[in-house]
N, C-alpha and C positions, 0 to 999 in steps of 0.2 A: 926560695921557702922550705930547702931541705938541711935547713942549719939546728943544733940542738937549743942554743941561747939563744935570741935575739936581745937580749936585753942587754948582754956583751955587745951584741956587734952594730946595735943602734947608739951603741956611747961616739961610734964613729962622726955622727953626724953635729955631737958638742961642738958651737963656735965656729961650722964652715957654713960658711955662706953660698949657697948658691944661686945663677938668674938661670932661669928655666924660660928662653928666646924664644923668638919665631913660630909667639904660638896663639891659635885661636882659643879664645876662655870662654867657660861656658861657665861664667861668676857664680849665675843662682845668687844673687847677692837680690833684698829685694829694697834694694835702692837703684835699684832699673829694674828694666820693664820687663817679663818673660822670662829668657834665660838667664838673661846679665851676660850676652854674649859686647865680648872684646876681640875685635878683629886688631891684626896685629897688636896682639895685647905678648905680656911677658908676667909672672912672677918672679919673685927675690925671698929667697927662705934662707931664714941667719939659724944655729943652732937647733933645726925643726919646727921655727915658727916661722910665718906669711906677713914679712917686709913691705911689701908693694906685691901691687894688683891692679895692672891698669893696661895698658898704650903702651908701647917699646916707646914711644918717641915721649916718651914721660918720665925714663928711668934716672933718677939721677945719678950722674956721674960717678959720685961717693961706690954706689952700690956694680956698678960696670967693673971701678978699681977692682975690688977687695974681690969679688965673686968668682968663685968656679961657672962656668958659663957650660952648657948646653943649651944645642941647639936643636930643637924641636921639628924644624921644617913643616913646618906651617897644620901642624895635627892637631888636630882638637882639645882640648883640655876643660876636664868634670873636676868636680871636686869625689873627691875616695866614695863610693858606694856605700849606702847605711842597709843594712839588714836587722832592721830592727823590731825583729820578733820572730823566734826559734828557736829549736828545744833540739839540736843537735846532740844534745851527751845524752847519750841512750845506748842500752845494749838490745842486741838480737834484730830482726826485722819484723812487717805485718804482712807478708808476700799471700797467707793463706787468706790474710781479712781482703786485700786485693780480688782474689779469685770471690769470694762471697758479696762482695761487690757486685760483682762481673754476675753474678749468679740473681742476682735481685736484692739481695737484704740492703736494707738499710744504715745508716751508722749508727741510728738507738739499736732497732734488732740488732746489731754486733755487741755495742755495747753490752745490753741487757743481758745476750749469753753468753754472757764472761770476757769478750773481748774487749777493743779498743781501749781505753789508757790503761787499764789493770793489768791485761796481757804482756804490755811492755815492762812491765814490774820483776817477776821475775829476772827477766836477761838482765835486765837491766842492774839491781841486785847484784847476781850472779860476779860481776865485775868489780874487779878493785881497782882502788882512785886510780892509776898507772895503767889501766885495764879500759876504764872510760873515757882515758884523755887519747889513747891509741884508735880506740875505736870515734871519735870523733874528728880526725884529724883527715883522714880523707876527705867527708865534708866539708870541713874547715876549706879547707885547699882549695877545693871544687867551685867555693864560693872568692876568695882570694884573690886565684885563678882572674879571678872578670873582678877585679879593680874593687873589691869589697877594701873598706881601712876600720869598718864600725861595724862590728857585732852583739845584738842583744841573743845569751844565752841564760834560758829556764829551768828550773829546774823542776820536778815534775814527777816524775818516772818512780822516783824512789820509794813513798806514801807509811815512809817510818822517819826518823828523827835524826839518826845517821846517816840514811842512806840520800835524806834530800843535799845535808849537807856535802856526803862526799860530793853530789850531784854538783852542787858550788862552790866547791872547793876546785875540782874538776875543771870546769868552765876558765874560774880563775888563772890556771894552772895554764891556759894559752895562751896566752898573752906573753909566757916565756920561752914559748919554743917557737911561736906566728910570731910574725909584724900585725901586728892586730889589735885594736883596740876593743875590749871587751866589757861589756854593759852586763852584770847578773841581775835576775828578776826571781824570788823564790815564789813556788807556785807550790806551793804544798796543798791550798786547798784546787787539785785540778783533779782530785778523785776518788771515791770512798774505799778503803782496801779493803777485798772481802773481807777479815773479819770483825769491821765495823760495820759490813751493809745493815744498811738503818740505820743508821745512828749516826752520824752526820754529825751534830752534835757533840757527842762522845769525841771522836774524832778531832775535832778544831778541838775541842778542850786537852785534849790525851797527847797529841801530835802534832798539827798545824802550829795552833799560839805558842808552845815551847818548844817546839825548831827554828820558828822565827827570831825567840829571845837569842836562841843558840846564834843563829846563825846572823845577826845582827852585832851580836859581840865578838864574833868572829873577825868582823868586816867581811863578810863573805855577796851582802847580801845590798842593792842598787836601788831594788825598789821590789814593791810586794802585788804580784798578779793573783786573781783566781776563775773561776771557768762557771760561770752565773747560770744553767741553764738549766731543764726536767730532769737532766741526767747525772747534775753534777750537783753544786748550791744553790740555794736560794737567795734572793737582796738580803733574807734578814742575815744568811750563814756569812752570806760574804760582807757587813756589815760590821762581823764583831770581829774579823780576820783583817778589813780597811782599820777597825780602829784601831788596833793594837800597833798596828801600823801610822799612823797619825802620833800616837803618842812617842813610838820611838821617835820620832822625827824623819820616816822615812816615803816619799814619796809611793802615788801605787797605777796601776793601770787597772784592765779588766777582758777576759774575754766575754762579748755582751752579741745578745741576740744573733747566735747565728745559726741556731734548731729554730729561735720561735720568739718572742718579745717578751721577755720579762719584769721591763724597766731596766737592766742593766746598766744600759748606759746611762740613763738618767742620774742612777746609783752615783755609778762612777762621775759625772759631773760633780753630783755635793760634794766628792771629797774633794774636788781639784784633778780627777785623776790625769796623770798627764799622756792614755794614748785608753780609745775604748778599741778595740778589739776584733776583726769579722764584718758584724753590722749587716746582715744581709736582712733579719726582718725587725731594722731599726726603724719607726715612726718618726714622721716632726716636730713630734713634742722629743722627743728623745734628740733630733740636733738641733733644735733651738740650747734644749742644756746644754750641750757641747759645746757649743760656740760659746754661749752666755760666762763658759767656764778654760774658755780657751783649751780644751780636750781634744786630742789629736782623732784623727779616724783611720784606722787601719788597719789597708784592705789588702783582704788575702786572698788574691785570688788562685792560688797552687788547691788551696784546700777546696777552692768552691767546686772547681774542676775535679778533682782527685774523689769529692764523695760528688760527684756528681748532681751539683744541687741546680735546682730550676728559678729562684727565687733571689737577687740579684741585690748587692747593698743597693742603697739611693743616693748615689751619687746627685743626683739634681740636687736634692733635698738639702744636700749635705755642699753643696756649692751656694746654695741661697741662702742659706742658713750663717752661711762664712768659716766653716770650720774650713780647718787645714787639711790635706787629703796626703797622708805617707802610705807607703806600700812595700812589702815583706813576703819572705816567703814562707813562714810559718813552717818550715824542716822539720818534719818531726817521718817519727815510721809508719806513721799509721793513715791517715786524712792529707797530709804533705808531702811526701818525699820527693822535693823538689831541692835542688842542689844550685839553681842558677837565678841569682835577681835579674838575669836579663832575660830571659824567656819572663821571669813573673812583668816584666815594662811594660813587655807585647802581650800578654794575659789580661792585664789591666786595659791594654786597649782595646784588646778586640773583643773581650770580654767583658769589661763594667763599661767601656765607653770612654775610658778617660783621654785626650790629651795626648800629643808626646809629651808638649812642657808640665804637665801633672805628672806623668809618669819621670821621666831624670826630678820632675822637685822631691815626686815621692822618695825616689830611694837615693837624696839628696839630703837637701835640706829638710825635709819636711818628716824626714827618717828620723836626721839628728831631733829634732823638734821632737818626737815623739818622746827621743829617751831623755827630755831634759841636755842638751846637749850642744844646743845650737850656741851656745854664746864659745862653743869651742872647735868646733867641726860643723861640715855639713855643707860649706857657700868656702867661695877662694876670696875672702878679704882679712885687711889685715890685720894681725893677731891673732887669729888661727890656726891652726896645728896646720905644717904645711903636709895635708895629707890630699892626695893628688890622683887622675887617671886622668891616664896619653889612653890615647886612641885613633886608631889607621881607616878614619869612616872622613865621609865630604861633608856629614851636614847630621848636628844629634840626633834629627830622626832615623838615621839606621839604628841607634842603640836602640830602637822601641820596635822596628821594622823587624829587622834582623828576626828568622827562627834558628835557634843550631849552631849559629859563627858568634863566635867570640874577635872581636878587631881589637882586642887589650895590646895595646906598644908597649907600654909601663905603666906599674904599678909605684907612688911613692906616699913613702908610710911615713912622719916625722921626720920630712922633709929626706928621707933616705927613697936610692930609684932601687927599685926591683923587678929587674926585668922580669919578660914571659918567658 
């Protein structure tokens, strides 16, 4: 991961058939039970796509004859991990606010005192495009070293049109310097800058909506996000942004019910949102609305932990309603300075009570679903991108059980192997 241009190195995979044999597969395919385990399995890739995944005994002879053979020596293989909610493009840090929280200040108190999201704006806006990319790379590399192959990256620390566009351009640029798939989310409605204090509507009119249109025109935005909370934007204000996204044909998602229940999840569901994220204060009506719209619940235990939240998301209500559950790092400078999806899996189990299967699915298949990418990645199935993680473990439960330990053996992105 030290090369300067991944797009050039990826040319090597085109037209090359690779056999990854002698493996234990956790395919996460929904047609199989649980993790979709295949003992004594194999995967065949052709030009970065999976053309076979299943028992090695069922391998077609033609695939073996033409393939470059890689013996995985009985190691476990999962889909490449998907971090479906991050804010890794930013400048500076907020360690001082961490100290404030240790001394008893709440998230809302810090925000109302001029801290929080707004405090990252000056540091972010002071950086050039290249400066933002350089600042993000160590965080991105930490995630890639744990098997991440797809990452969502949000804007939201610019709070003016050009700065928001700069963040999205930086996010797009990450794909050209690292072997990773990047999905961008426009989060202009993240906070209100100081010059618009008390004038959310004017900020939406002057900055968020025209900024969205420009980002869309430049091809910089894959989804539109917002922060629906008492210290941010109301459901009516978010609705204005979502209406414009709908007109432009862009899918939506929402930070909802993190600190209170404003009905954000129900609003997101009414727009057929890809996901609603955080959800600590979600009620059963919200869960049922999400289920009806097939909106994924993205749980973010890093933020729950970092701000010392007490209200846990209603996991059982989500299960009962049939809502798909994804998990993500929420990597950001203020409330989740977390760059480990493996630790996120452990936190999801120990703090929120998710099962091993739910944690692994949440960081693979369901993360892909939350980004609208399940047809492309997130499971080990024929036709999907050859995005795989190979692990030195005895059972998949180790991925959730261990703390501060990385058992990744190799990461395979679009058919190209990247050793640790």
